[in-house]
PDB file of N, CA, C and O in Angstrom:
ATOM      1  N   UNK A   1      36.382 -89.303 -28.884  1.00  0.00           N
ATOM      2  CA  UNK A   1      36.216 -89.579 -29.869  1.00  0.00           C
ATOM      3  C   UNK A   1      36.141 -90.531 -30.177  1.00  0.00           C
ATOM      4  O   UNK A   1      36.428 -90.805 -31.342  1.00  0.00           O
ATOM      5  N   UNK A   2      35.745 -91.443 -29.346  1.00  0.00           N
ATOM      6  CA  UNK A   2      35.244 -93.096 -29.343  1.00  0.00           C
ATOM      7  C   UNK A   2      33.528 -92.824 -30.366  1.00  0.00           C
ATOM      8  O   UNK A   2      33.528 -93.198 -31.539  1.00  0.00           O
ATOM      9  N   UNK A   3      32.529 -92.330 -29.912  1.00  0.00           N
ATOM     10  CA  UNK A   3      31.209 -92.146 -30.853  1.00  0.00           C
ATOM     11  C   UNK A   3      31.354 -90.636 -31.795  1.00  0.00           C
ATOM     12  O   UNK A   3      30.499 -89.800 -32.087  1.00  0.00           O
ATOM     13  N   UNK A   4      32.797 -90.712 -32.102  1.00  0.00           N
ATOM     14  CA  UNK A   4      32.649 -89.669 -33.814  1.00  0.00           C
ATOM     15  C   UNK A   4      33.692 -90.489 -34.633  1.00  0.00           C
ATOM     16  O   UNK A   4      33.621 -90.050 -35.780  1.00  0.00           O
ATOM     17  N   UNK A   5      34.306 -91.137 -34.594  1.00  0.00           N
ATOM     18  CA  UNK A   5      35.190 -92.281 -35.162  1.00  0.00           C
ATOM     19  C   UNK A   5      34.630 -93.778 -35.117  1.00  0.00           C
ATOM     20  O   UNK A   5      33.707 -94.337 -34.524  1.00  0.00           O
ATOM     21  N   UNK A   6      36.177 -94.381 -36.530  1.00  0.00           N
ATOM     22  CA  UNK A   6      35.810 -95.515 -36.272  1.00  0.00           C
ATOM     23  C   UNK A   6      37.172 -95.788 -36.299  1.00  0.00           C
ATOM     24  O   UNK A   6      37.895 -95.069 -36.989  1.00  0.00           O
ATOM     25  N   UNK A   7      37.896 -97.213 -35.313  1.00  0.00           N
ATOM     26  CA  UNK A   7      38.895 -97.396 -35.905  1.00  0.00           C
ATOM     27  C   UNK A   7      38.917 -99.235 -36.138  1.00  0.00           C
ATOM     28  O   UNK A   7      37.825 -99.799 -36.199  1.00  0.00           O
ATOM     29  N   UNK A   8      39.893 -99.864 -36.227  1.00  0.00           N
ATOM     30  CA  UNK A   8      40.079-100.855 -36.062  1.00  0.00           C
ATOM     31  C   UNK A   8      40.945-101.856 -35.905  1.00  0.00           C
ATOM     32  O   UNK A   8      41.490-102.238 -36.940  1.00  0.00           O
ATOM     33  N   UNK A   9      41.270-102.467 -34.771  1.00  0.00           N
ATOM     34  CA  UNK A   9      42.464-102.834 -34.649  1.00  0.00           C
ATOM     35  C   UNK A   9      43.069-104.483 -35.170  1.00  0.00           C
ATOM     36  O   UNK A   9      42.372-105.495 -35.243  1.00  0.00           O
ATOM     37  N   UNK A  10      44.644-104.368 -35.508  1.00  0.00           N
ATOM     38  CA  UNK A  10      44.747-105.990 -35.446  1.00  0.00           C
ATOM     39  C   UNK A  10      46.075-106.267 -34.727  1.00  0.00           C
ATOM     40  O   UNK A  10      47.017-105.510 -34.964  1.00  0.00           O
ATOM     41  N   UNK A  11      46.260-107.463 -33.721  1.00  0.00           N
ATOM     42  CA  UNK A  11      47.052-108.314 -33.240  1.00  0.00           C
ATOM     43  C   UNK A  11      47.979-109.324 -34.040  1.00  0.00           C
ATOM     44  O   UNK A  11      47.907-110.240 -34.859  1.00  0.00           O
ATOM     45  N   UNK A  12      48.916-108.572 -33.279  1.00  0.00           N
ATOM     46  CA  UNK A  12      49.660-110.283 -34.058  1.00  0.00           C
ATOM     47  C   UNK A  12      50.474-110.850 -33.830  1.00  0.00           C
ATOM     48  O   UNK A  12      51.394-110.365 -34.490  1.00  0.00           O
ATOM     49  N   UNK A  13      50.947-111.927 -33.089  1.00  0.00           N
ATOM     50  CA  UNK A  13      51.973-112.520 -32.223  1.00  0.00           C
ATOM     51  C   UNK A  13      52.808-113.266 -32.787  1.00  0.00           C
ATOM     52  O   UNK A  13      53.243-114.320 -32.324  1.00  0.00           O
ATOM     53  N   UNK A  14      53.275-112.446 -34.508  1.00  0.00           N
ATOM     54  CA  UNK A  14      54.337-112.961 -34.955  1.00  0.00           C
ATOM     55  C   UNK A  14      56.181-112.234 -33.973  1.00  0.00           C
ATOM     56  O   UNK A  14      56.502-111.865 -32.843  1.00  0.00           O
ATOM     57  N   UNK A  15      56.812-112.398 -35.269  1.00  0.00           N
ATOM     58  CA  UNK A  15      57.809-111.440 -35.008  1.00  0.00           C
ATOM     59  C   UNK A  15      58.384-110.200 -35.368  1.00  0.00           C
ATOM     60  O   UNK A  15      59.532-109.801 -35.175  1.00  0.00           O
ATOM     61  N   UNK A  16      57.310-109.580 -35.984  1.00  0.00           N
ATOM     62  CA  UNK A  16      56.635-107.792 -35.878  1.00  0.00           C
ATOM     63  C   UNK A  16      57.635-107.018 -36.654  1.00  0.00           C
ATOM     64  O   UNK A  16      58.400-107.677 -37.359  1.00  0.00           O
ATOM     65  N   UNK A  17      57.734-105.949 -36.642  1.00  0.00           N
ATOM     66  CA  UNK A  17      58.477-105.531 -37.537  1.00  0.00           C
ATOM     67  C   UNK A  17      59.647-105.297 -36.803  1.00  0.00           C
ATOM     68  O   UNK A  17      59.430-105.416 -35.597  1.00  0.00           O
ATOM     69  N   UNK A  18      60.988-104.963 -37.118  1.00  0.00           N
ATOM     70  CA  UNK A  18      62.084-103.882 -36.498  1.00  0.00           C
ATOM     71  C   UNK A  18      62.040-102.549 -37.136  1.00  0.00           C
ATOM     72  O   UNK A  18      61.807-101.820 -38.101  1.00  0.00           O
ATOM     73  N   UNK A  19      62.346-102.702 -36.179  1.00  0.00           N
ATOM     74  CA  UNK A  19      62.748-100.841 -35.999  1.00  0.00           C
ATOM     75  C   UNK A  19      62.699 -99.758 -37.626  1.00  0.00           C
ATOM     76  O   UNK A  19      62.021 -98.780 -37.941  1.00  0.00           O
ATOM     77  N   UNK A  20      64.212-100.867 -38.621  1.00  0.00           N
ATOM     78  CA  UNK A  20      64.594-100.313 -39.696  1.00  0.00           C
ATOM     79  C   UNK A  20      63.076-100.721 -40.256  1.00  0.00           C
ATOM     80  O   UNK A  20      63.059-100.048 -41.287  1.00  0.00           O
ATOM     81  N   UNK A  21      62.416-101.075 -40.233  1.00  0.00           N
ATOM     82  CA  UNK A  21      61.079-101.747 -41.627  1.00  0.00           C
ATOM     83  C   UNK A  21      59.940-100.765 -41.084  1.00  0.00           C
ATOM     84  O   UNK A  21      58.803-100.663 -41.546  1.00  0.00           O
ATOM     85  N   UNK A  22      60.315-100.284 -40.343  1.00  0.00           N
ATOM     86  CA  UNK A  22      58.687 -99.040 -39.854  1.00  0.00           C
ATOM     87  C   UNK A  22      59.459 -97.892 -40.177  1.00  0.00           C
ATOM     88  O   UNK A  22      58.714 -97.097 -40.750  1.00  0.00           O
ATOM     89  N   UNK A  23      60.969 -97.302 -40.040  1.00  0.00           N
ATOM     90  CA  UNK A  23      61.532 -96.590 -40.958  1.00  0.00           C
ATOM     91  C   UNK A  23      60.789 -96.383 -41.975  1.00  0.00           C
ATOM     92  O   UNK A  23      59.850 -95.592 -42.061  1.00  0.00           O
ATOM     93  N   UNK A  24      61.447 -97.522 -43.233  1.00  0.00           N
ATOM     94  CA  UNK A  24      61.160 -97.582 -44.114  1.00  0.00           C
ATOM     95  C   UNK A  24      59.890 -96.945 -44.682  1.00  0.00           C
ATOM     96  O   UNK A  24      59.750 -95.971 -45.422  1.00  0.00           O
ATOM     97  N   UNK A  25      58.616 -98.141 -43.875  1.00  0.00           N
ATOM     98  CA  UNK A  25      56.923 -98.275 -44.024  1.00  0.00           C
ATOM     99  C   UNK A  25      56.425 -96.321 -43.809  1.00  0.00           C
ATOM    100  O   UNK A  25      55.527 -95.721 -44.399  1.00  0.00           O
ATOM    101  N   UNK A  26      57.640 -95.655 -42.519  1.00  0.00           N
ATOM    102  CA  UNK A  26      57.360 -93.871 -42.454  1.00  0.00           C
ATOM    103  C   UNK A  26      57.997 -93.381 -43.205  1.00  0.00           C
ATOM    104  O   UNK A  26      57.982 -92.220 -42.798  1.00  0.00           O
ATOM    105  N   UNK A  27      58.860 -93.395 -44.449  1.00  0.00           N
ATOM    106  CA  UNK A  27      59.687 -93.291 -44.776  1.00  0.00           C
ATOM    107  C   UNK A  27      59.039 -92.849 -46.454  1.00  0.00           C
ATOM    108  O   UNK A  27      59.186 -91.732 -46.951  1.00  0.00           O
ATOM    109  N   UNK A  28      58.213 -94.185 -47.224  1.00  0.00           N
ATOM    110  CA  UNK A  28      57.252 -94.422 -48.125  1.00  0.00           C
ATOM    111  C   UNK A  28      55.759 -93.703 -47.691  1.00  0.00           C
ATOM    112  O   UNK A  28      54.753 -93.276 -48.256  1.00  0.00           O
ATOM    113  N   UNK A  29      56.051 -93.788 -46.940  1.00  0.00           N
ATOM    114  CA  UNK A  29      54.251 -92.812 -47.077  1.00  0.00           C
ATOM    115  C   UNK A  29      54.963 -91.526 -46.765  1.00  0.00           C
ATOM    116  O   UNK A  29      55.439 -91.274 -47.872  1.00  0.00           O
ATOM    117  N   UNK A  30      55.253 -90.782 -46.161  1.00  0.00           N
ATOM    118  CA  UNK A  30      55.624 -89.381 -45.721  1.00  0.00           C
ATOM    119  C   UNK A  30      56.104 -88.635 -47.857  1.00  0.00           C
ATOM    120  O   UNK A  30      55.774 -87.602 -48.439  1.00  0.00           O
ATOM    121  N   UNK A  31      56.914 -89.781 -48.269  1.00  0.00           N
ATOM    122  CA  UNK A  31      57.238 -89.583 -49.407  1.00  0.00           C
ATOM    123  C   UNK A  31      55.528 -89.126 -50.613  1.00  0.00           C
ATOM    124  O   UNK A  31      55.285 -88.302 -51.494  1.00  0.00           O
ATOM    125  N   UNK A  32      54.515 -90.611 -49.685  1.00  0.00           N
ATOM    126  CA  UNK A  32      53.251 -90.460 -50.805  1.00  0.00           C
ATOM    127  C   UNK A  32      52.678 -88.884 -50.999  1.00  0.00           C
ATOM    128  O   UNK A  32      52.401 -88.230 -52.004  1.00  0.00           O
ATOM    129  N   UNK A  33      52.615 -88.477 -49.010  1.00  0.00           N
ATOM    130  CA  UNK A  33      51.748 -87.091 -48.938  1.00  0.00           C
ATOM    131  C   UNK A  33      52.765 -85.901 -49.718  1.00  0.00           C
ATOM    132  O   UNK A  33      52.191 -84.936 -50.222  1.00  0.00           O
ATOM    133  N   UNK A  34      54.004 -85.975 -49.790  1.00  0.00           N
ATOM    134  CA  UNK A  34      54.753 -85.036 -50.697  1.00  0.00           C
ATOM    135  C   UNK A  34      54.244 -84.952 -51.724  1.00  0.00           C
ATOM    136  O   UNK A  34      53.566 -83.946 -51.936  1.00  0.00           O
ATOM    137  N   UNK A  35      54.374 -85.984 -52.770  1.00  0.00           N
ATOM    138  CA  UNK A  35      53.932 -86.378 -53.826  1.00  0.00           C
ATOM    139  C   UNK A  35      53.156 -87.754 -54.318  1.00  0.00           C
ATOM    140  O   UNK A  35      53.443 -88.763 -54.962  1.00  0.00           O
ATOM    141  N   UNK A  36      52.279 -87.335 -53.801  1.00  0.00           N
ATOM    142  CA  UNK A  36      51.513 -88.265 -54.629  1.00  0.00           C
ATOM    143  C   UNK A  36      51.388 -88.859 -55.947  1.00  0.00           C
ATOM    144  O   UNK A  36      51.728 -90.025 -56.146  1.00  0.00           O
ATOM    145  N   UNK A  37      51.026 -88.284 -56.647  1.00  0.00           N
ATOM    146  CA  UNK A  37      51.267 -88.784 -58.003  1.00  0.00           C
ATOM    147  C   UNK A  37      52.305 -89.767 -58.641  1.00  0.00           C
ATOM    148  O   UNK A  37      52.384 -90.622 -59.523  1.00  0.00           O
ATOM    149  N   UNK A  38      53.119 -89.095 -57.600  1.00  0.00           N
ATOM    150  CA  UNK A  38      54.335 -89.777 -57.989  1.00  0.00           C
ATOM    151  C   UNK A  38      54.316 -91.228 -57.284  1.00  0.00           C
ATOM    152  O   UNK A  38      55.033 -92.154 -57.663  1.00  0.00           O
ATOM    153  N   UNK A  39      53.629 -91.289 -56.472  1.00  0.00           N
ATOM    154  CA  UNK A  39      53.763 -92.745 -55.426  1.00  0.00           C
ATOM    155  C   UNK A  39      52.846 -93.581 -55.963  1.00  0.00           C
ATOM    156  O   UNK A  39      52.805 -94.658 -55.368  1.00  0.00           O
ATOM    157  N   UNK A  40      51.855 -93.447 -57.158  1.00  0.00           N
ATOM    158  CA  UNK A  40      50.921 -94.332 -57.442  1.00  0.00           C
ATOM    159  C   UNK A  40      51.206 -95.961 -57.872  1.00  0.00           C
ATOM    160  O   UNK A  40      50.337 -96.813 -58.056  1.00  0.00           O
ATOM    161  N   UNK A  41      52.276 -96.089 -57.948  1.00  0.00           N
ATOM    162  CA  UNK A  41      52.889 -97.336 -58.020  1.00  0.00           C
ATOM    163  C   UNK A  41      52.777 -97.989 -56.390  1.00  0.00           C
ATOM    164  O   UNK A  41      52.719 -99.218 -56.363  1.00  0.00           O
ATOM    165  N   UNK A  42      52.754 -97.517 -55.492  1.00  0.00           N
ATOM    166  CA  UNK A  42      52.514 -98.124 -54.393  1.00  0.00           C
ATOM    167  C   UNK A  42      51.361 -98.424 -53.727  1.00  0.00           C
ATOM    168  O   UNK A  42      51.251 -98.925 -52.608  1.00  0.00           O
ATOM    169  N   UNK A  43      50.125 -97.929 -54.838  1.00  0.00           N
ATOM    170  CA  UNK A  43      48.768 -98.264 -54.834  1.00  0.00           C
ATOM    171  C   UNK A  43      48.194 -99.595 -55.770  1.00  0.00           C
ATOM    172  O   UNK A  43      47.005 -99.912 -55.823  1.00  0.00           O
ATOM    173  N   UNK A  44      49.253-100.265 -56.461  1.00  0.00           N
ATOM    174  CA  UNK A  44      49.171-101.190 -57.064  1.00  0.00           C
ATOM    175  C   UNK A  44      49.343-102.662 -56.545  1.00  0.00           C
ATOM    176  O   UNK A  44      50.164-102.942 -55.671  1.00  0.00           O
ATOM    177  N   UNK A  45      48.326-103.800 -57.276  1.00  0.00           N
ATOM    178  CA  UNK A  45      48.681-104.941 -56.563  1.00  0.00           C
ATOM    179  C   UNK A  45      49.735-105.566 -56.153  1.00  0.00           C
ATOM    180  O   UNK A  45      50.218-105.972 -57.210  1.00  0.00           O
ATOM    181  N   UNK A  46      50.530-105.972 -55.168  1.00  0.00           N
ATOM    182  CA  UNK A  46      51.462-106.812 -55.285  1.00  0.00           C
ATOM    183  C   UNK A  46      52.354-105.572 -54.593  1.00  0.00           C
ATOM    184  O   UNK A  46      53.576-105.615 -54.731  1.00  0.00           O
ATOM    185  N   UNK A  47      51.867-104.691 -53.999  1.00  0.00           N
ATOM    186  CA  UNK A  47      52.520-103.573 -53.521  1.00  0.00           C
ATOM    187  C   UNK A  47      52.418-104.172 -51.583  1.00  0.00           C
ATOM    188  O   UNK A  47      51.889-105.258 -51.344  1.00  0.00           O
ATOM    189  N   UNK A  48      52.947-103.360 -50.507  1.00  0.00           N
ATOM    190  CA  UNK A  48      53.095-103.002 -49.259  1.00  0.00           C
ATOM    191  C   UNK A  48      51.474-103.410 -49.557  1.00  0.00           C
ATOM    192  O   UNK A  48      50.925-102.858 -50.511  1.00  0.00           O
ATOM    193  N   UNK A  49      50.885-104.159 -48.922  1.00  0.00           N
ATOM    194  CA  UNK A  49      49.604-103.837 -48.077  1.00  0.00           C
ATOM    195  C   UNK A  49      48.942-102.663 -47.097  1.00  0.00           C
ATOM    196  O   UNK A  49      47.924-102.029 -47.377  1.00  0.00           O
ATOM    197  N   UNK A  50      49.613-102.534 -46.081  1.00  0.00           N
ATOM    198  CA  UNK A  50      49.443-101.318 -44.822  1.00  0.00           C
ATOM    199  C   UNK A  50      50.264-100.825 -45.447  1.00  0.00           C
ATOM    200  O   UNK A  50      51.080-100.877 -44.527  1.00  0.00           O
ATOM    201  N   UNK A  51      51.245-100.007 -46.845  1.00  0.00           N
ATOM    202  CA  UNK A  51      51.025 -98.760 -46.826  1.00  0.00           C
ATOM    203  C   UNK A  51      50.194 -98.376 -47.642  1.00  0.00           C
ATOM    204  O   UNK A  51      50.026 -97.172 -47.833  1.00  0.00           O
ATOM    205  N   UNK A  52      49.424 -99.411 -48.368  1.00  0.00           N
ATOM    206  CA  UNK A  52      48.138 -99.016 -49.872  1.00  0.00           C
ATOM    207  C   UNK A  52      47.692 -98.917 -49.146  1.00  0.00           C
ATOM    208  O   UNK A  52      47.409 -97.730 -49.306  1.00  0.00           O
ATOM    209  N   UNK A  53      46.951 -99.346 -47.609  1.00  0.00           N
ATOM    210  CA  UNK A  53      45.379 -99.321 -47.078  1.00  0.00           C
ATOM    211  C   UNK A  53      46.274 -97.843 -46.179  1.00  0.00           C
ATOM    212  O   UNK A  53      45.374 -97.438 -45.444  1.00  0.00           O
ATOM    213  N   UNK A  54      47.202 -97.161 -45.983  1.00  0.00           N
ATOM    214  CA  UNK A  54      47.431 -96.547 -45.163  1.00  0.00           C
ATOM    215  C   UNK A  54      47.404 -94.920 -46.031  1.00  0.00           C
ATOM    216  O   UNK A  54      47.092 -93.881 -45.450  1.00  0.00           O
ATOM    217  N   UNK A  55      47.838 -94.996 -47.656  1.00  0.00           N
ATOM    218  CA  UNK A  55      47.735 -94.234 -48.528  1.00  0.00           C
ATOM    219  C   UNK A  55      46.225 -93.830 -49.341  1.00  0.00           C
ATOM    220  O   UNK A  55      45.972 -92.711 -49.789  1.00  0.00           O
ATOM    221  N   UNK A  56      45.276 -95.076 -49.406  1.00  0.00           N
ATOM    222  CA  UNK A  56      43.887 -94.443 -49.115  1.00  0.00           C
ATOM    223  C   UNK A  56      42.899 -94.286 -47.819  1.00  0.00           C
ATOM    224  O   UNK A  56      41.708 -94.005 -47.951  1.00  0.00           O
ATOM    225  N   UNK A  57      43.672 -94.548 -46.264  1.00  0.00           N
ATOM    226  CA  UNK A  57      42.695 -93.280 -45.317  1.00  0.00           C
ATOM    227  C   UNK A  57      43.516 -92.483 -45.790  1.00  0.00           C
ATOM    228  O   UNK A  57      43.805 -93.626 -45.435  1.00  0.00           O
ATOM    229  N   UNK A  58      44.448 -91.504 -46.353  1.00  0.00           N
ATOM    230  CA  UNK A  58      44.932 -90.722 -46.376  1.00  0.00           C
ATOM    231  C   UNK A  58      44.218 -89.802 -47.154  1.00  0.00           C
ATOM    232  O   UNK A  58      44.027 -88.693 -46.654  1.00  0.00           O
ATOM    233  N   UNK A  59      43.719 -90.068 -48.444  1.00  0.00           N
ATOM    234  CA  UNK A  59      42.800 -90.113 -49.493  1.00  0.00           C
ATOM    235  C   UNK A  59      41.547 -89.070 -48.955  1.00  0.00           C
ATOM    236  O   UNK A  59      41.234 -87.901 -49.178  1.00  0.00           O
ATOM    237  N   UNK A  60      40.912 -90.426 -47.941  1.00  0.00           N
ATOM    238  CA  UNK A  60      39.575 -89.878 -47.339  1.00  0.00           C
ATOM    239  C   UNK A  60      39.414 -89.040 -46.675  1.00  0.00           C
ATOM    240  O   UNK A  60      38.813 -88.016 -46.998  1.00  0.00           O
ATOM    241  N   UNK A  61      40.225 -89.404 -44.889  1.00  0.00           N
ATOM    242  CA  UNK A  61      40.358 -88.212 -44.173  1.00  0.00           C
ATOM    243  C   UNK A  61      41.803 -87.443 -44.034  1.00  0.00           C
ATOM    244  O   UNK A  61      41.571 -86.634 -43.136  1.00  0.00           O
ATOM    245  N   UNK A  62      42.651 -87.328 -44.283  1.00  0.00           N
ATOM    246  CA  UNK A  62      43.424 -86.330 -45.216  1.00  0.00           C
ATOM    247  C   UNK A  62      44.234 -86.288 -43.647  1.00  0.00           C
ATOM    248  O   UNK A  62      45.016 -87.230 -43.520  1.00  0.00           O
ATOM    249  N   UNK A  63      44.172 -85.447 -42.574  1.00  0.00           N
ATOM    250  CA  UNK A  63      44.955 -85.371 -41.031  1.00  0.00           C
ATOM    251  C   UNK A  63      44.345 -85.821 -40.038  1.00  0.00           C
ATOM    252  O   UNK A  63      44.793 -85.767 -38.893  1.00  0.00           O
ATOM    253  N   UNK A  64      42.736 -86.551 -40.507  1.00  0.00           N
ATOM    254  CA  UNK A  64      41.967 -87.102 -39.111  1.00  0.00           C
ATOM    255  C   UNK A  64      42.669 -88.424 -39.768  1.00  0.00           C
ATOM    256  O   UNK A  64      42.195 -88.073 -40.848  1.00  0.00           O
ATOM    257  N   UNK A  65      43.273 -89.460 -40.051  1.00  0.00           N
ATOM    258  CA  UNK A  65      43.100 -90.076 -40.204  1.00  0.00           C
ATOM    259  C   UNK A  65      44.152 -90.539 -38.763  1.00  0.00           C
ATOM    260  O   UNK A  65      44.952 -89.838 -38.142  1.00  0.00           O
ATOM    261  N   UNK A  66      43.745 -92.066 -38.553  1.00  0.00           N
ATOM    262  CA  UNK A  66      44.240 -92.626 -36.981  1.00  0.00           C
ATOM    263  C   UNK A  66      45.420 -93.697 -37.884  1.00  0.00           C
ATOM    264  O   UNK A  66      45.259 -94.142 -39.020  1.00  0.00           O
ATOM    265  N   UNK A  67      46.379 -93.874 -37.142  1.00  0.00           N
ATOM    266  CA  UNK A  67      47.513 -94.723 -37.521  1.00  0.00           C
ATOM    267  C   UNK A  67      48.329 -95.043 -36.279  1.00  0.00           C
ATOM    268  O   UNK A  67      48.625 -93.990 -35.714  1.00  0.00           O
ATOM    269  N   UNK A  68      48.694 -95.871 -35.792  1.00  0.00           N
ATOM    270  CA  UNK A  68      49.421 -96.211 -34.983  1.00  0.00           C
ATOM    271  C   UNK A  68      50.394 -97.625 -35.096  1.00  0.00           C
ATOM    272  O   UNK A  68      49.846 -98.505 -35.759  1.00  0.00           O
ATOM    273  N   UNK A  69      51.396 -97.890 -34.695  1.00  0.00           N
ATOM    274  CA  UNK A  69      52.087 -99.133 -34.789  1.00  0.00           C
ATOM    275  C   UNK A  69      52.686 -99.269 -33.703  1.00  0.00           C
ATOM    276  O   UNK A  69      53.530 -98.389 -33.533  1.00  0.00           O
ATOM    277  N   UNK A  70      52.588-100.168 -32.708  1.00  0.00           N
ATOM    278  CA  UNK A  70      53.701-100.480 -31.831  1.00  0.00           C
ATOM    279  C   UNK A  70      54.239-102.177 -32.343  1.00  0.00           C
ATOM    280  O   UNK A  70      53.490-103.104 -32.651  1.00  0.00           O
ATOM    281  N   UNK A  71      55.388-102.186 -32.313  1.00  0.00           N
ATOM    282  CA  UNK A  71      56.171-103.534 -32.594  1.00  0.00           C
ATOM    283  C   UNK A  71      57.000-103.708 -31.819  1.00  0.00           C
ATOM    284  O   UNK A  71      57.548-102.787 -31.213  1.00  0.00           O
ATOM    285  N   UNK A  72      57.253-104.856 -31.682  1.00  0.00           N
ATOM    286  CA  UNK A  72      58.849-105.208 -31.173  1.00  0.00           C
ATOM    287  C   UNK A  72      59.148-106.867 -31.572  1.00  0.00           C
ATOM    288  O   UNK A  72      58.281-107.720 -31.380  1.00  0.00           O
ATOM    289  N   UNK A  73      60.384-107.168 -32.105  1.00  0.00           N
ATOM    290  CA  UNK A  73      60.879-108.274 -32.647  1.00  0.00           C
ATOM    291  C   UNK A  73      60.219-109.986 -31.634  1.00  0.00           C
ATOM    292  O   UNK A  73      60.313-111.163 -31.985  1.00  0.00           O
ATOM    293  N   UNK A  74      59.626-109.407 -30.421  1.00  0.00           N
ATOM    294  CA  UNK A  74      59.821-110.160 -29.536  1.00  0.00           C
ATOM    295  C   UNK A  74      58.237-110.293 -29.234  1.00  0.00           C
ATOM    296  O   UNK A  74      57.972-111.406 -28.781  1.00  0.00           O
ATOM    297  N   UNK A  75      57.270-109.555 -29.350  1.00  0.00           N
ATOM    298  CA  UNK A  75      55.652-109.481 -28.865  1.00  0.00           C
ATOM    299  C   UNK A  75      55.459-109.023 -29.711  1.00  0.00           C
ATOM    300  O   UNK A  75      55.146-107.912 -29.284  1.00  0.00           O
ATOM    301  N   UNK A  76      55.325-108.937 -31.391  1.00  0.00           N
ATOM    302  CA  UNK A  76      54.257-108.819 -31.892  1.00  0.00           C
ATOM    303  C   UNK A  76      54.133-107.652 -32.498  1.00  0.00           C
ATOM    304  O   UNK A  76      55.045-106.854 -32.716  1.00  0.00           O
ATOM    305  N   UNK A  77      52.424-107.481 -32.920  1.00  0.00           N
ATOM    306  CA  UNK A  77      52.853-106.040 -33.291  1.00  0.00           C
ATOM    307  C   UNK A  77      51.132-105.826 -33.689  1.00  0.00           C
ATOM    308  O   UNK A  77      50.300-106.318 -34.451  1.00  0.00           O
ATOM    309  N   UNK A  78      51.207-104.944 -32.816  1.00  0.00           N
ATOM    310  CA  UNK A  78      49.548-103.851 -32.635  1.00  0.00           C
ATOM    311  C   UNK A  78      49.281-103.067 -33.834  1.00  0.00           C
ATOM    312  O   UNK A  78      50.248-102.325 -34.005  1.00  0.00           O
ATOM    313  N   UNK A  79      48.121-102.844 -35.033  1.00  0.00           N
ATOM    314  CA  UNK A  79      47.973-102.005 -35.395  1.00  0.00           C
ATOM    315  C   UNK A  79      46.777-101.315 -35.591  1.00  0.00           C
ATOM    316  O   UNK A  79      45.810-101.860 -36.123  1.00  0.00           O
ATOM    317  N   UNK A  80      46.765-100.086 -35.180  1.00  0.00           N
ATOM    318  CA  UNK A  80      45.471 -99.753 -35.401  1.00  0.00           C
ATOM    319  C   UNK A  80      45.135 -98.314 -36.150  1.00  0.00           C
ATOM    320  O   UNK A  80      45.654 -97.219 -35.936  1.00  0.00           O
ATOM    321  N   UNK A  81      44.240 -98.623 -36.969  1.00  0.00           N
ATOM    322  CA  UNK A  81      43.657 -97.378 -38.042  1.00  0.00           C
ATOM    323  C   UNK A  81      42.638 -96.543 -37.582  1.00  0.00           C
ATOM    324  O   UNK A  81      42.307 -96.369 -36.409  1.00  0.00           O
ATOM    325  N   UNK A  82      42.153 -96.026 -38.612  1.00  0.00           N
ATOM    326  CA  UNK A  82      40.960 -95.958 -38.688  1.00  0.00           C
ATOM    327  C   UNK A  82      40.555 -93.990 -39.070  1.00  0.00           C
ATOM    328  O   UNK A  82      41.423 -93.184 -39.404  1.00  0.00           O
ATOM    329  N   UNK A  83      39.113 -93.666 -38.896  1.00  0.00           N
ATOM    330  CA  UNK A  83      39.258 -92.313 -39.227  1.00  0.00           C
ATOM    331  C   UNK A  83      38.016 -91.206 -38.421  1.00  0.00           C
ATOM    332  O   UNK A  83      38.011 -91.146 -37.192  1.00  0.00           O
ATOM    333  N   UNK A  84      37.434 -90.727 -38.901  1.00  0.00           N
ATOM    334  CA  UNK A  84      36.566 -89.979 -38.369  1.00  0.00           C
ATOM    335  C   UNK A  84      34.978 -90.561 -38.985  1.00  0.00           C
ATOM    336  O   UNK A  84      35.020 -91.146 -40.067  1.00  0.00           O
ATOM    337  N   UNK A  85      33.896 -90.432 -38.446  1.00  0.00           N
ATOM    338  CA  UNK A  85      32.688 -91.026 -39.012  1.00  0.00           C
ATOM    339  C   UNK A  85      32.090 -89.421 -39.902  1.00  0.00           C
ATOM    340  O   UNK A  85      32.111 -88.273 -39.459  1.00  0.00           O
ATOM    341  N   UNK A  86      31.715 -89.800 -40.934  1.00  0.00           N
ATOM    342  CA  UNK A  86      31.079 -88.837 -41.919  1.00  0.00           C
ATOM    343  C   UNK A  86      29.425 -88.662 -41.661  1.00  0.00           C
ATOM    344  O   UNK A  86      29.249 -89.817 -42.051  1.00  0.00           O
ATOM    345  N   UNK A  87      28.357 -88.312 -41.410  1.00  0.00           N
ATOM    346  CA  UNK A  87      27.223 -88.838 -41.500  1.00  0.00           C
ATOM    347  C   UNK A  87      26.631 -88.452 -43.129  1.00  0.00           C
ATOM    348  O   UNK A  87      25.524 -88.850 -43.495  1.00  0.00           O
TER     349      UNK A  87
END
């Protein structure tokens, strides 16, 4: 998979996301997948930047997008995003 995909990883040693915030993010992303035209406000400036990035990845890569989050209130957050490399 390494040769056919690009990835970007971000590590943050801050306070991290709690489980509730991650659930809200996943709910918003799921809602966008179900009815994208009704969720366009999430793309506007001032919205949640991570959600905005994920929506744009979904537009480009559909089910091939890469998105993983590991977060703990004590160890910070690790986010990995990516997608396939198209010729």
